[in-house]
C-alpha positions in Angstrom: -4.7 -16.6 -12.7 -1.2 -17.8 -11.6 0.1 -14.4 -12.9 -2.4 -12.4 -11.2 -1.2 -14.1 -7.9 1.9 -13.4 -8.4 1.6 -9.6 -9.3 -0.8 -9.5 -6.1 2.2 -10.7 -3.9 5.1 -8.7 -5.7 3.2 -5.4 -5.9 3.2 -4.9 -2.3 6.9 -5.5 -1.9 8.6 -2.0 -0.9 11.1 -1.1 -3.2 12.3 2.2 -5.0 9.2 2.7 -6.3 7.9 2.5 -2.8 9.7 4.8 -1.1 9.5 7.5 -3.9 5.5 7.9 -4.0 5.2 7.4 -0.3 8.0 10.5 0.5 6.4 12.6 -2.3 3.2 12.2 -1.4 4.2 12.9 2.8 6.1 15.8 1.4 4.6 17.7 -1.9 1.0 16.0 -1.8 1.6 15.1 -5.1 -0.1 11.5 -6.6 -0.3 12.1 -10.4 3.1 13.5 -11.3 5.3 11.0 -9.8 2.5 8.4 -10.6 2.8 9.7 -14.4 6.9 9.3 -14.2 6.9 6.0 -12.5 4.5 4.9 -15.4 6.8 6.5 -18.1 9.3 4.9 -16.8 7.9 0.9 -16.1 6.6 1.8 -20.1 10.4 1.6 -21.1 11.2 -1.5 -19.6 8.1 -2.8 -21.5 9.0 -1.6 -24.5 12.2 -2.6 -24.6 11.3 -6.3 -23.3 8.5 -6.6 -26.4 10.9 -5.3 -28.8 14.0 -8.2 -27.6 16.2 -5.6 -26.1 15.3 -6.7 -22.4 16.4 -10.2 -22.6 20.1 -8.6 -24.7 20.6 -6.5 -21.3 19.9 -8.9 -18.8 22.0 -11.6 -20.6 25.3 -9.1 -21.1 26.8 -9.1 -17.2 28.6 -5.9 -18.5 25.5 -3.8 -19.6 23.3 -5.3 -16.2 26.3 -3.7 -13.9 26.1 -0.8 -15.4 22.1 -0.2 -15.2 22.8 -1.5 -11.5 25.7 1.1 -10.8 23.8 4.2 -13.0 20.6 3.0 -10.7 22.5 2.6 -7.5 23.8 6.1 -8.0 20.7 7.6 -8.4 18.8 5.9 -6.0 21.6 7.3 -3.5 21.2 10.5 -5.0 17.5 10.6 -4.4 17.8 9.5 -0.4 20.1 12.3 0.2 17.6 14.4 -1.1 14.9 13.1 0.9 17.3 13.7 4.1 18.5 16.9 3.5 14.6 17.9 2.6 13.0 16.7 5.8 13.5 20.0 7.7 12.5 22.0 5.1 10.2 20.4 3.0 6.8 21.5 3.9 3.8 18.5 5.4 0.8 20.0 6.0 0.6 21.9 3.2 0.7 22.1 -1.4 -0.2 19.8 -4.1 2.7 19.4 -6.0 2.0 21.9 -8.5 4.9 24.5 -7.9 7.5 24.9 -10.4 9.7 22.4 -8.9 6.9 19.4 -8.3 5.8 19.7 -12.1 8.6 18.6 -13.8 10.9 17.7 -11.5 8.8 14.9 -10.3 7.8 13.2 -13.2 11.7 13.3 -13.6 12.4 11.7 -10.6 9.3 9.2 -10.9 11.2 7.9 -14.1 14.7 8.0 -13.3 13.7 5.7 -10.0 11.3 3.4 -12.2 13.4 2.7 -15.6 16.7 2.4 -13.8 15.9 -0.1 -11.7 17.3 -3.4 -12.9 15.6 -5.3 -10.5 12.0 -4.3 -12.5 14.3 -5.1 -15.9 15.0 -8.2 -15.0 11.6 -9.0 -13.5 10.3 -7.8 -17.2 12.9 -9.7 -18.9 13.0 -13.1 -17.0 9.9 -13.5 -14.9 7.1 -12.4 -17.2 8.2 -14.5 -20.1 7.4 -17.4 -18.2 3.2 -16.5 -18.6 4.0 -16.2 -22.2 2.9 -18.8 -24.7 4.1 -19.1 -28.0 1.4 -21.5 -29.0 -1.9 -20.2 -27.5 -2.9 -17.7 -30.7 -1.3 -14.4 -29.6 1.4 -12.9 -31.1 4.2 -13.1 -28.5 4.6 -9.4 -28.2 0.9 -8.9 -28.0 1.2 -11.0 -25.0 4.1 -9.0 -23.2 2.2 -5.8 -23.7 -1.4 -7.3 -21.8 0.4 -9.2 -18.9 2.8 -6.1 -18.7 -0.6 -3.8 -18.7 -2.0 -6.3 -16.1 0.6 -5.8 -14.0 1.0 -2.2 -14.2 -2.6 -1.4 -13.8 -2.6 -2.9 -10.7 1.1 -1.5 -9.7 -0.1 2.2 -10.5 -3.3 2.1 -8.4 -1.3 0.4 -5.2 1.1 3.1 -5.7 -1.4 6.0 -6.0 -2.8 4.8 -3.1 0.4 4.8 -1.2 0.9 8.9 -2.3 -2.9 9.7 -1.3 -2.1 8.0 2.1 1.4 9.8 2.3 -0.3 12.7 1.6 -3.4 12.1 4.4 -0.5 11.5 7.0 1.2 14.7 6.3 -1.9 16.7 6.9 -2.6 14.4 9.6 0.2 14.3 11.4 3.4 16.3 9.6 6.4 15.2 13.0 5.0 11.4 12.0 5.4 12.1 8.2 9.0 13.6 8.7 10.0 10.7 10.5 8.1 8.5 8.4 10.3 10.7 5.1 13.6 10.4 7.4 13.0 6.5 7.6 12.0 6.3 4.1 15.5 8.3 2.8 17.5 6.5 4.9 15.8 2.8 3.5 16.9 4.5 -0.6 19.9 4.8 0.4 20.5 1.5 2.2 18.9 -0.1 -1.2 21.3 1.9 -3.1 24.3 0.4 -1.2 22.7 -2.7 -1.9 22.8 -2.1 -5.2 26.3 -0.9 -5.9 27.8 -3.4 -3.3 26.0 -6.1 -5.3 27.3 -5.0 -8.5 31.3 -4.2 -6.7 31.0 -8.1 -5.5 30.0 -9.3 -9.1 32.8 -7.4 -11.0 34.8 -8.6 -7.9 33.8 -12.4 -8.5 34.1 -11.9 -12.4 
């Protein structure tokens, strides 16, 4: 119950995944493909933690800095792409099944989720606090169950965000265009924050 309470608090907090799903819903009216990409990215992070690589990466500052820089650069690219496409993107039609969307949205969703150092730290640092070695279940199984519970809520929420974005695009294309531009700018700010954090830690170290 404590973990569920934490999940309900953390899941709605806007982050790169949230803004990616919102802008994708409004621009492409697509939900399943971007959600599948985000799910694959999170599942990869969970797998790293289950096999013991997650804590290993998070415990080594250089590896974590590299992940932070790569994730920040990718998010910066994605935010710039969203801003560039605001004028040309259609907010009134399409379902994300075009040749670009089929694979492109899945890859983007995977990249946003898998390259987010905050997500890795969550799975590697916060999740273990709810694991009980003496509970009778194998620790990897406990990790897996907790991760599935968290991901089920996370992906359900993101699917709802994507659908809401698509409906907003149909109902008010102008407002959807403005929100997409703001979301793209926020993604760039988040990217700069990640890159600034990495630069600060490098200078401090």
